[in-house]
PLY file of the C-alpha trace (Angstrom):
ply
format ascii 1.0
element vertex 471
property float x
property float y
property float z
element edge 470
property int vertex1
property int vertex2
end_header
91.62 135.29 137.92
94.48 135.16 140.34
97.29 132.82 139.00
98.70 130.18 141.09
101.88 130.65 141.58
104.07 127.51 142.65
104.66 126.88 146.46
108.39 128.33 146.90
108.73 126.39 150.23
107.41 124.35 153.20
106.08 125.66 156.41
108.93 127.66 158.39
110.32 125.98 161.49
110.76 128.23 164.16
113.81 128.28 166.70
113.04 127.87 170.33
113.64 130.80 173.09
117.37 130.71 174.40
118.61 129.61 177.94
116.54 131.95 180.71
120.16 133.15 181.83
121.31 134.47 178.29
117.34 136.01 177.90
117.47 137.87 181.09
121.30 139.38 180.56
120.10 140.08 176.97
116.95 141.78 177.92
118.65 143.58 180.90
121.48 144.97 178.32
118.93 146.32 175.89
117.09 148.23 178.67
113.73 146.94 178.80
111.83 143.97 180.87
111.30 140.23 180.56
109.68 137.78 182.57
110.86 134.45 181.16
108.62 131.21 180.87
109.18 128.63 183.97
109.76 124.84 182.80
105.80 124.88 184.28
104.67 126.77 181.14
104.32 129.97 182.92
103.22 132.84 180.76
106.03 135.23 179.79
106.17 139.51 178.87
108.12 141.10 176.95
108.33 144.64 176.06
109.43 146.53 172.83
110.51 149.35 171.67
112.46 148.96 168.45
111.57 146.95 165.59
114.26 144.31 166.04
113.05 143.92 169.56
109.68 143.18 168.26
110.46 140.88 165.71
112.69 138.64 167.83
109.87 138.70 170.64
107.47 137.21 168.00
110.19 134.94 166.30
111.27 133.52 169.94
107.69 133.01 171.71
107.44 129.28 172.68
104.50 126.88 171.63
101.91 126.29 174.20
102.88 129.36 176.21
100.94 132.79 176.56
103.37 135.35 175.54
102.42 139.09 176.06
104.03 141.62 174.00
103.78 145.23 175.21
104.80 148.24 172.72
106.84 150.44 174.69
106.63 153.06 171.90
105.56 153.63 167.90
107.22 150.86 165.68
107.10 150.62 162.14
108.69 147.95 159.84
111.99 148.82 157.98
111.88 150.33 154.65
110.91 147.26 151.72
108.31 145.71 153.50
109.00 142.82 157.04
106.70 140.82 158.08
105.72 139.41 161.82
105.16 135.78 162.35
103.59 134.09 165.04
105.83 130.66 165.30
103.68 127.43 164.46
105.20 124.03 163.97
103.91 123.02 160.96
99.96 123.07 162.54
100.41 120.67 165.28
101.10 123.18 167.43
102.00 127.18 167.97
102.97 130.03 170.13
100.27 132.19 171.80
101.13 135.97 171.61
99.06 139.14 173.14
99.91 141.93 171.46
99.09 144.70 173.91
99.57 148.04 171.84
99.70 150.61 175.00
98.48 153.48 173.36
101.24 153.40 170.93
101.17 152.76 167.02
102.45 149.40 164.92
102.86 149.89 160.94
103.28 146.58 159.38
103.81 146.46 155.82
105.24 143.01 154.29
107.75 142.15 151.41
106.41 141.51 147.83
107.20 137.89 147.91
104.06 135.89 148.56
105.41 134.22 151.81
103.90 136.13 154.81
101.19 138.23 155.56
102.07 141.65 157.37
101.01 139.78 160.50
101.45 135.92 159.78
99.21 133.53 161.62
99.22 129.76 160.59
97.71 126.78 161.86
98.35 126.02 165.48
99.43 129.39 166.46
97.19 132.28 167.99
97.43 136.18 167.68
94.96 138.78 170.16
95.51 142.28 169.64
94.46 144.51 172.58
95.27 147.88 173.94
95.72 148.90 177.53
95.90 151.99 177.37
93.52 154.15 174.56
94.33 155.87 170.83
96.68 152.58 169.86
96.49 151.45 166.28
97.95 148.53 163.77
98.47 149.29 160.27
99.11 145.92 158.38
99.31 145.81 154.92
99.84 142.64 152.70
101.26 142.44 149.19
100.27 140.46 146.32
98.56 137.17 147.58
99.36 138.29 151.28
96.76 139.34 153.91
97.18 142.53 156.13
97.00 139.59 159.13
96.30 136.25 158.35
97.88 133.39 156.51
99.47 134.13 152.57
100.46 131.69 150.20
103.64 130.05 149.43
103.78 128.99 152.56
103.43 125.51 152.04
102.74 123.12 149.21
98.57 123.55 148.68
98.74 120.22 146.44
99.47 117.95 149.25
96.57 116.97 151.49
97.88 117.92 154.40
96.69 121.45 153.66
98.46 123.95 155.89
95.41 126.74 157.21
95.12 129.96 158.87
95.37 129.87 162.97
93.31 131.89 165.41
93.01 135.73 165.68
91.48 137.79 167.82
90.72 141.27 168.11
89.90 143.05 171.76
90.88 146.26 171.41
92.89 149.20 169.27
91.88 150.08 166.33
93.27 148.02 163.70
93.58 148.95 159.57
94.41 145.36 157.88
95.00 145.53 153.90
95.47 142.40 151.78
96.84 142.53 148.67
95.51 140.98 145.27
94.08 137.93 146.03
94.40 138.11 149.87
91.89 139.07 152.50
92.44 142.45 154.64
91.92 139.52 158.00
92.50 136.31 156.10
93.49 133.84 153.88
94.91 134.01 150.52
94.43 131.94 147.51
93.78 128.78 148.81
94.01 129.04 152.23
90.88 128.71 154.68
90.32 127.50 157.94
91.03 129.11 161.43
89.11 131.80 163.21
88.74 135.55 163.24
87.17 136.79 166.94
86.32 140.34 166.88
84.99 141.19 170.81
85.90 144.84 170.60
87.98 148.00 169.26
87.83 149.62 165.52
88.27 146.90 162.82
88.27 148.17 159.21
89.56 145.26 157.05
90.17 145.58 153.13
90.56 142.54 150.98
92.53 142.88 147.96
90.81 142.33 144.10
88.54 138.93 144.64
89.05 139.00 148.52
86.97 139.34 151.26
87.86 142.18 153.74
87.57 139.47 156.14
87.25 135.71 155.32
88.48 133.04 152.99
90.88 133.97 150.26
90.42 133.39 146.53
89.54 129.66 144.98
89.67 128.06 148.68
88.38 125.02 147.19
91.33 123.02 148.86
90.99 124.41 152.13
89.41 121.64 154.36
88.05 123.29 157.31
86.11 126.40 156.70
86.60 129.17 158.25
84.70 130.52 161.64
83.75 134.58 161.96
82.52 135.76 165.09
82.01 139.64 165.92
80.90 139.99 169.41
81.47 143.84 170.19
82.99 146.74 168.91
83.04 148.42 165.55
83.91 146.45 161.97
83.78 147.95 158.27
84.74 145.49 156.04
85.19 145.84 152.45
85.85 143.01 149.50
87.44 143.47 146.30
86.35 143.10 142.92
83.53 140.23 142.77
83.97 139.30 146.65
81.98 139.66 149.90
82.55 142.23 152.75
82.63 139.45 155.17
82.74 135.97 153.93
83.93 134.14 150.80
86.48 135.39 147.69
85.14 135.30 143.94
84.76 131.38 143.43
84.91 129.73 146.19
83.33 126.42 145.60
84.12 125.26 149.47
82.04 125.27 152.63
82.14 129.05 153.43
83.02 130.90 157.01
80.46 130.55 159.88
79.82 133.75 160.34
78.18 134.57 163.84
76.99 138.53 164.98
76.46 139.04 168.98
77.53 141.44 171.87
77.05 144.61 170.69
78.75 145.21 167.89
78.05 147.71 164.63
78.66 146.12 161.81
79.15 147.28 157.78
80.04 144.79 155.12
80.48 146.28 151.54
80.69 143.83 148.37
83.03 144.14 145.72
82.25 145.80 142.56
81.36 144.02 139.39
84.05 143.97 136.41
87.16 143.45 135.12
89.52 141.47 138.05
93.04 140.75 136.86
91.86 139.12 133.15
87.81 137.46 134.14
84.83 139.52 134.30
83.39 139.04 137.92
79.70 139.78 139.14
79.75 142.12 142.27
80.27 140.42 145.67
77.47 140.36 148.84
77.84 142.31 151.97
78.11 139.07 153.82
78.15 135.30 152.39
79.65 134.39 148.99
81.47 135.83 146.52
80.44 136.34 142.84
80.58 133.48 139.78
83.43 134.06 137.92
83.99 133.77 133.85
86.45 133.94 130.97
86.18 137.12 128.50
86.81 134.39 125.90
83.31 131.84 126.87
80.38 133.08 124.36
78.05 131.50 126.94
79.24 131.45 130.44
77.71 129.65 133.12
77.87 130.24 136.67
80.39 128.03 138.96
78.82 125.55 141.52
78.72 127.03 144.92
78.21 125.50 148.72
75.61 127.35 150.42
77.23 128.85 153.28
75.63 128.37 156.61
73.07 130.54 158.10
74.48 133.83 159.54
73.35 134.53 163.13
72.67 137.57 165.43
73.02 136.99 168.72
72.39 133.36 168.52
69.25 133.34 166.30
69.43 132.22 162.74
69.00 135.03 160.00
66.21 134.11 157.07
68.00 132.48 154.61
71.73 131.93 154.65
74.72 134.13 154.59
74.77 134.37 150.69
71.62 136.34 151.49
72.90 138.75 153.53
73.45 142.00 151.28
72.49 142.05 147.89
75.59 141.01 144.86
74.95 140.43 141.43
75.30 136.24 140.12
76.38 137.14 137.04
78.56 139.69 135.04
76.19 138.90 131.93
72.81 139.37 133.07
72.65 142.49 135.02
69.12 141.60 136.52
69.62 138.43 138.19
71.03 139.23 141.34
70.88 137.69 144.34
68.59 138.53 146.54
69.07 140.83 149.54
67.73 139.95 153.33
64.98 142.85 153.46
65.36 145.93 155.89
64.50 144.41 159.28
62.88 146.10 161.77
64.19 146.42 165.76
64.79 143.39 167.05
64.92 142.91 170.67
67.34 140.17 172.58
68.20 140.59 175.78
69.02 143.85 176.97
69.91 145.10 173.27
68.20 145.96 170.25
69.59 145.59 166.91
68.78 147.37 163.40
69.44 144.77 160.25
69.23 146.78 156.60
70.63 145.13 153.44
70.88 147.62 150.39
72.13 147.06 146.70
74.40 149.67 145.14
76.16 150.29 141.97
79.65 151.11 142.43
80.66 150.38 138.34
79.96 148.77 135.42
75.89 148.54 136.42
76.93 145.68 138.73
74.73 145.48 141.83
77.31 144.94 144.98
75.51 144.49 148.41
76.04 146.39 151.66
74.84 144.98 154.50
74.55 147.07 157.87
73.97 146.07 161.34
73.58 148.64 164.50
73.00 147.81 168.01
72.08 149.87 170.79
71.81 148.84 174.38
68.07 148.93 175.80
67.66 150.33 179.01
64.64 150.66 181.66
62.68 153.04 181.61
62.58 155.54 185.04
60.25 153.98 187.76
56.86 155.71 188.60
54.96 157.45 191.28
58.14 157.61 193.83
57.03 158.15 197.02
59.28 158.43 200.71
58.23 158.68 204.52
60.75 159.30 207.23
60.69 157.55 210.82
63.55 159.13 212.80
67.11 158.57 210.95
65.38 156.18 208.48
63.41 157.16 204.89
61.52 154.30 203.42
60.75 154.65 199.35
58.52 153.20 197.33
58.00 153.39 193.49
56.25 151.53 191.04
57.61 149.66 187.81
58.95 151.49 184.64
56.16 151.58 182.16
59.05 151.47 179.14
61.71 149.36 178.51
63.13 145.60 179.91
61.85 144.52 183.50
64.67 145.68 185.49
66.72 143.46 187.39
67.07 145.08 190.25
67.05 149.21 191.95
69.17 151.74 193.23
68.10 154.17 195.97
70.30 157.25 196.46
69.96 159.80 199.32
71.61 162.88 198.75
73.71 164.47 199.98
74.74 162.04 202.20
75.48 159.40 199.72
73.49 156.46 201.65
72.07 154.09 199.50
69.61 151.08 199.62
68.95 148.08 196.89
66.35 145.91 196.18
65.60 143.11 193.58
62.44 142.63 192.82
60.85 144.51 195.22
59.33 147.63 194.60
60.33 149.18 198.07
63.50 150.16 200.47
64.42 151.88 203.57
68.11 154.07 203.62
69.11 153.98 207.26
71.47 156.67 209.41
70.31 159.79 208.42
70.44 163.15 209.98
66.52 164.23 210.84
67.09 167.71 210.39
68.35 167.47 206.90
66.48 167.69 204.06
67.27 165.13 200.95
66.81 164.12 197.49
66.24 160.65 196.42
66.49 159.39 193.58
65.31 155.73 192.38
67.37 153.86 189.46
66.02 151.01 187.37
69.03 148.69 186.56
69.52 145.72 184.61
72.42 143.91 182.29
72.80 146.93 179.88
73.25 149.80 182.86
71.15 151.92 184.67
68.25 153.88 183.17
67.00 157.68 184.04
66.32 158.20 187.58
63.23 159.35 189.16
64.06 161.50 191.71
61.73 163.27 194.84
63.41 166.20 196.23
63.29 168.17 200.21
62.49 164.99 201.76
62.81 165.62 205.57
65.19 162.70 206.91
0 1
1 2
2 3
3 4
4 5
5 6
6 7
7 8
8 9
9 10
10 11
11 12
12 13
13 14
14 15
15 16
16 17
17 18
18 19
19 20
20 21
21 22
22 23
23 24
24 25
25 26
26 27
27 28
28 29
29 30
30 31
31 32
32 33
33 34
34 35
35 36
36 37
37 38
38 39
39 40
40 41
41 42
42 43
43 44
44 45
45 46
46 47
47 48
48 49
49 50
50 51
51 52
52 53
53 54
54 55
55 56
56 57
57 58
58 59
59 60
60 61
61 62
62 63
63 64
64 65
65 66
66 67
67 68
68 69
69 70
70 71
71 72
72 73
73 74
74 75
75 76
76 77
77 78
78 79
79 80
80 81
81 82
82 83
83 84
84 85
85 86
86 87
87 88
88 89
89 90
90 91
91 92
92 93
93 94
94 95
95 96
96 97
97 98
98 99
99 100
100 101
101 102
102 103
103 104
104 105
105 106
106 107
107 108
108 109
109 110
110 111
111 112
112 113
113 114
114 115
115 116
116 117
117 118
118 119
119 120
120 121
121 122
122 123
123 124
124 125
125 126
126 127
127 128
128 129
129 130
130 131
131 132
132 133
133 134
134 135
135 136
136 137
137 138
138 139
139 140
140 141
141 142
142 143
143 144
144 145
145 146
146 147
147 148
148 149
149 150
150 151
151 152
152 153
153 154
154 155
155 156
156 157
157 158
158 159
159 160
160 161
161 162
162 163
163 164
164 165
165 166
166 167
167 168
168 169
169 170
170 171
171 172
172 173
173 174
174 175
175 176
176 177
177 178
178 179
179 180
180 181
181 182
182 183
183 184
184 185
185 186
186 187
187 188
188 189
189 190
190 191
191 192
192 193
193 194
194 195
195 196
196 197
197 198
198 199
199 200
200 201
201 202
202 203
203 204
204 205
205 206
206 207
207 208
208 209
209 210
210 211
211 212
212 213
213 214
214 215
215 216
216 217
217 218
218 219
219 220
220 221
221 222
222 223
223 224
224 225
225 226
226 227
227 228
228 229
229 230
230 231
231 232
232 233
233 234
234 235
235 236
236 237
237 238
238 239
239 240
240 241
241 242
242 243
243 244
244 245
245 246
246 247
247 248
248 249
249 250
250 251
251 252
252 253
253 254
254 255
255 256
256 257
257 258
258 259
259 260
260 261
261 262
262 263
263 264
264 265
265 266
266 267
267 268
268 269
269 270
270 271
271 272
272 273
273 274
274 275
275 276
276 277
277 278
278 279
279 280
280 281
281 282
282 283
283 284
284 285
285 286
286 287
287 288
288 289
289 290
290 291
291 292
292 293
293 294
294 295
295 296
296 297
297 298
298 299
299 300
300 301
301 302
302 303
303 304
304 305
305 306
306 307
307 308
308 309
309 310
310 311
311 312
312 313
313 314
314 315
315 316
316 317
317 318
318 319
319 320
320 321
321 322
322 323
323 324
324 325
325 326
326 327
327 328
328 329
329 330
330 331
331 332
332 333
333 334
334 335
335 336
336 337
337 338
338 339
339 340
340 341
341 342
342 343
343 344
344 345
345 346
346 347
347 348
348 349
349 350
350 351
351 352
352 353
353 354
354 355
355 356
356 357
357 358
358 359
359 360
360 361
361 362
362 363
363 364
364 365
365 366
366 367
367 368
368 369
369 370
370 371
371 372
372 373
373 374
374 375
375 376
376 377
377 378
378 379
379 380
380 381
381 382
382 383
383 384
384 385
385 386
386 387
387 388
388 389
389 390
390 391
391 392
392 393
393 394
394 395
395 396
396 397
397 398
398 399
399 400
400 401
401 402
402 403
403 404
404 405
405 406
406 407
407 408
408 409
409 410
410 411
411 412
412 413
413 414
414 415
415 416
416 417
417 418
418 419
419 420
420 421
421 422
422 423
423 424
424 425
425 426
426 427
427 428
428 429
429 430
430 431
431 432
432 433
433 434
434 435
435 436
436 437
437 438
438 439
439 440
440 441
441 442
442 443
443 444
444 445
445 446
446 447
447 448
448 449
449 450
450 451
451 452
452 453
453 454
454 455
455 456
456 457
457 458
458 459
459 460
460 461
461 462
462 463
463 464
464 465
465 466
466 467
467 468
468 469
469 470
């Protein structure tokens, strides 16, 4: 069990931005551009090429204003570790930072002082990570009780009623590798920390929780957090692995309060691996589920351990529909360490389920990484479902026009429209629900190839083609 350390300090008081004239002159002297916020709250943009510039841009970001910080080169934190922190005003407000990797690499390793995550986002503040180019990466590594990206223990007095929780984290692009220290999530909270939100819209995300903490989710012993975390995966590729006894996505070991509300939509690919059972710090734990609750925890000094009570998680939502059971059953996990037959029942492998123009395949399995404890693994893959090719295509010429008819595709979703193209002219016609349209302005002496493509929200299906049609 993670041992609670005394809280070290109150929430940081963040300095405000210097005068506009000073900012402009300083940034021009340093050789990179800045668009400074106006009194009306206009957005700002910074370009950072060194760690000192990047750290200053984070620290000086104003409350209530969206500040875009673009990496002008690859940057690493100094030897010995140092954190980045989005300014927050004791939970009453905070900065909104958009970090644009712009194809560069950011490596952040925190110091071993429990005070901050590698990249800290506390209540009231928000961080969005995007990549306006390609191949940009963030590698964020927290130390003891410090997440890779999120809210660390030690930033406030956790025993007060005004609990200070995590802010808002969004990942829109880039390659993100986030690793939490012991008792801390890869992305999310540390010991006693919950609340806030994690939203993944795109990119490739790998999140590894430290011992007793999930890959993405609440920190250990989260019963002091008054607000459950919201986790939404709307796209991209996500691999989340919990530490011993913790879920891949969701709760840590021995979290007594309401777990995160977890939704998956868009066309995401998700792999959530529960942590193994075994010895974590000085207590034995059961193994965690893929998505949902962490295992109960027991002291080796107890002769007759009994499970700790947990509040059931909200139903896991996949593309707007609740799955059967709750999030605690999405992937198997061990309910105890002493009775290896008492496993939390995992959601069975599901057939392909269609939602609009997407097909989801969901499976949940159990693995045995160590100590004969059954860890859970939750797998969700999504693929776009396109309309089939139109059938029975016919074309008839009338001077410089070509009238094309066809039948609806036999397979796939019902198209929302059709595109007809004549090559080599490149002229087209479109129709929504009709199965005929006419291309005008062709050369009557030219032979054309005509293709008909069915379309819907997922994109274009395969084309049906007629060759050597005389215009």
